[in-house]
C-alpha positions in Angstrom: -18.3 293.0 71.1 -16.0 293.1 67.9 -14.5 290.1 66.3 -10.4 290.2 66.8 -10.2 289.6 63.7 -11.9 291.4 61.5 -13.6 294.1 63.9 -17.4 293.0 62.6 -19.5 294.1 65.8 -20.6 290.4 67.3 -23.0 289.2 70.2 -21.3 288.7 73.1 -22.8 284.7 73.2 -21.5 283.8 69.8 -18.5 281.5 69.1 -17.3 282.7 65.8 -17.6 285.8 64.0 -20.2 286.0 61.5 -18.0 287.7 59.1 -15.0 285.9 58.8 -16.0 282.6 60.9 -12.9 282.7 63.3 -13.4 281.5 66.4 -14.3 283.8 69.8 -12.1 282.9 72.3 -13.0 285.0 74.6 -16.4 284.0 74.5 -17.8 281.9 77.3 -19.2 278.9 76.4 -22.8 277.9 76.8 -21.0 274.6 79.4 -19.8 277.3 81.1 -23.5 278.2 82.7 -23.5 277.4 86.0 -25.1 273.7 86.7 -24.2 272.4 83.2 -21.7 269.6 82.3 -19.3 270.2 79.9 -20.0 268.1 76.7 -18.5 265.0 76.0 -15.8 265.2 73.1 -16.6 262.9 70.2 -14.8 259.0 70.8 -12.2 258.7 67.6 -13.9 256.2 65.4 -12.3 252.6 66.3 -9.6 251.3 63.9 -9.0 247.8 63.5 -5.5 246.7 64.1 -4.4 244.0 61.9 -2.1 242.2 63.7 -1.2 239.5 61.0 2.0 239.2 59.6 2.3 238.2 56.4 0.1 236.3 54.0 0.1 232.4 55.8 1.3 233.5 59.3 -0.8 232.9 62.4 -1.9 235.9 63.8 0.5 237.3 66.6 -1.7 235.8 69.7 -1.8 232.6 68.1 2.1 233.1 68.0 2.5 233.4 71.3 0.0 230.8 71.9 2.1 227.8 69.9 5.5 229.4 71.3 4.3 229.0 74.8 3.3 225.5 74.1 6.4 224.6 72.5 8.1 225.9 75.9 5.8 223.5 78.2 6.7 220.6 75.8 10.5 221.3 76.1 10.0 221.5 79.5 8.3 218.1 79.9 11.0 216.2 77.2 13.3 217.6 79.4 12.0 216.3 82.8 11.4 213.1 80.6 14.9 212.7 79.8 16.4 213.4 83.5 14.0 210.9 85.0 15.1 208.3 82.1 19.0 209.2 83.1 18.1 208.7 86.8 16.4 205.8 86.1 19.1 204.3 83.7 22.0 205.1 86.4 20.2 203.2 89.0 20.3 200.1 86.7 23.4 200.9 86.0 24.2 201.0 90.0 22.5 197.9 90.4 24.0 195.9 87.7 27.6 197.4 88.5 27.2 195.8 92.3 25.8 192.3 91.4 28.7 192.4 89.0 31.2 193.2 92.2 29.4 190.5 93.9 30.0 188.1 91.6 33.4 188.9 91.6 33.7 188.5 95.3 32.0 185.4 95.7 34.6 182.5 94.8 33.4 180.7 92.0 32.5 177.1 92.0 34.7 174.7 91.5 33.2 170.8 89.6 34.6 168.3 91.6 36.5 165.5 89.2 34.8 162.7 88.0 35.4 159.8 89.7 36.3 157.3 87.6 32.8 154.7 87.6 34.7 150.7 88.4 34.0 148.8 85.2 30.4 146.2 85.6 30.8 142.7 85.9 29.9 142.7 82.3 33.0 144.3 81.4 35.3 142.9 84.4 37.5 140.8 82.7 36.9 137.2 84.0 40.4 135.6 86.2 39.7 131.8 85.5 39.7 130.1 89.0 41.9 127.4 90.0 40.3 124.1 89.7 38.7 122.7 93.0 40.1 120.0 94.9 38.0 117.6 95.8 37.1 117.5 99.9 36.4 114.1 101.4 32.4 115.6 102.0 32.0 116.4 99.0 31.8 113.8 95.9 32.9 115.0 91.8 29.7 114.7 89.2 29.5 113.7 86.2 26.8 113.1 83.6 28.1 111.5 80.6 31.2 112.7 81.4 34.8 111.9 83.0 35.4 113.6 86.3 38.4 115.0 88.0 39.3 112.6 89.8 38.8 109.3 92.4 38.1 109.3 96.4 38.5 106.4 98.7 37.3 107.8 102.1 34.2 108.5 101.4 31.9 105.6 103.6 29.8 103.9 102.1 26.1 104.3 102.9 25.2 102.3 105.7 22.1 100.3 104.1 24.8 99.6 101.3 27.4 98.5 103.5 24.6 96.1 105.3 23.1 94.7 102.5 26.9 93.6 101.4 27.9 92.0 105.0 24.4 90.4 104.5 24.6 88.7 100.8 28.3 88.3 100.8 29.6 88.3 103.9 32.5 91.5 103.6 33.0 94.8 104.7 32.2 97.5 102.1 34.4 100.2 103.1 34.5 103.2 101.3 32.0 104.5 98.3 34.0 104.6 94.9 31.4 105.3 92.7 27.5 105.7 92.1 25.3 105.9 89.1 21.7 106.2 87.8 20.7 104.7 84.3 17.2 103.5 83.3 15.2 102.6 86.2 18.8 101.7 87.9 20.7 103.0 91.0 24.1 101.4 91.4 26.9 101.9 93.9 29.9 100.3 93.8 32.0 100.5 97.2 35.6 99.0 97.5 36.4 97.1 101.2 39.4 95.3 101.9 38.2 92.3 99.3 38.2 94.4 96.3 35.1 96.5 95.2 31.0 95.6 95.4 28.5 96.2 92.5 25.1 96.9 94.5 22.2 97.7 92.1 18.4 98.4 92.8 15.8 97.9 90.3 14.1 101.7 91.3 10.5 100.0 90.1 10.2 97.0 91.6 12.9 97.3 94.4 14.8 94.2 93.2 18.2 94.2 94.4 21.7 92.3 93.0 25.0 92.9 95.0 27.6 91.1 93.3 31.5 91.3 93.6 33.0 93.6 91.0 36.1 94.3 88.8 37.8 97.5 87.2 38.1 101.1 88.9 36.1 104.4 88.2 38.1 105.9 85.5 37.1 103.1 82.7 34.0 101.2 84.6 33.1 98.4 86.7 32.1 94.5 85.9 30.0 92.6 87.8 29.3 88.8 86.9 26.0 86.6 87.8 25.9 83.4 86.7 25.3 83.7 82.4 24.9 87.4 82.6 27.8 90.5 82.9 26.8 93.3 83.9 28.9 96.4 83.0 28.6 100.0 84.1 30.7 103.1 83.4 29.8 107.4 82.9 28.2 106.2 79.6 26.1 103.4 79.8 25.0 100.4 81.5 25.1 97.3 79.8 23.8 93.5 80.3 24.9 90.3 78.4 24.2 87.1 78.4 26.5 84.5 76.5 27.8 87.2 74.1 24.6 88.4 73.8 23.1 91.9 74.6 20.0 91.5 77.0 19.4 95.2 77.7 21.3 98.6 77.7 20.6 102.0 79.4 22.4 105.6 79.3 23.7 106.9 82.4 22.1 109.9 83.1 23.8 110.9 86.5 27.4 109.6 87.8 29.0 110.6 90.7 32.7 109.3 91.2 34.6 109.4 94.5 
C-alpha cells in the first residue's frame, strides 16, 4: 500500500506513513478486529473552577445560601407582622366595643347629699317657759328663794294629828318644810293660822307651837323664853336675846 501523501510504500496495517508521518485513514485500526473493544479516549484533565468573586466575597454557593436564609427571615418577619396586626386589630375592636357599651349604658348619677340635722350640741337651746307648780308637786329650794307659795297641799296626817292633840286646832294645808341640822320642821296653816312642828331626828323630841310669818320671809314660833326662827337660810334658836343654836338649812320646800 502506498502513502497518499508522499507515495512511499507502507504496510497495510500501518497507521502513519513512515516517510512523511501522515495518518493513513484507510488503515483499519487494530480495535476494529473482531472481538476487540474500541480504545477509550483519554479523559480531559479536571479543571478547577474558581466560583469565587472578587477578594473578600463569599463563594457563589455560599451566596445562594445567604440569599435563601435572608428570604426565610423576610418571610418570618412578614408572618409575624401580619399576626401582630391581626391581634392589634382585635384589641382595637374589643376596646371599641367596650367604649360603645360604656356610651350606651346610662351614667350613674350621685344622689344629692342630704342635709344632716345639727347635733344636740349644735342645736340652739330654746329657753323653756317657767313651770307652773301643780297641787301635787311642791316647789323646792336649797338655801335660796322659791318660785311661789302654794296653799292647797294637805298637811301630812301624822303632823295634822300632832297639831290636833297638842294645840287642839286643825292643821289645814302644808306651807313649808325645812331640814336644818338634826331637825325636820313642818309649817302648816289651818283656820287659826300657821303652826310650827319641829322634830329632832336624833332623839325624836317634838315641839308644836303656834307661829307667825309666811314662806317668803320665814316663820317664828315662841315657847316660853325660847324663840325659834326658820327661813330658807338657817334655823336660829334664841333665849333672852342670846343665841342658843344656829343650824344652816340644807333643804327647803315651799308650798
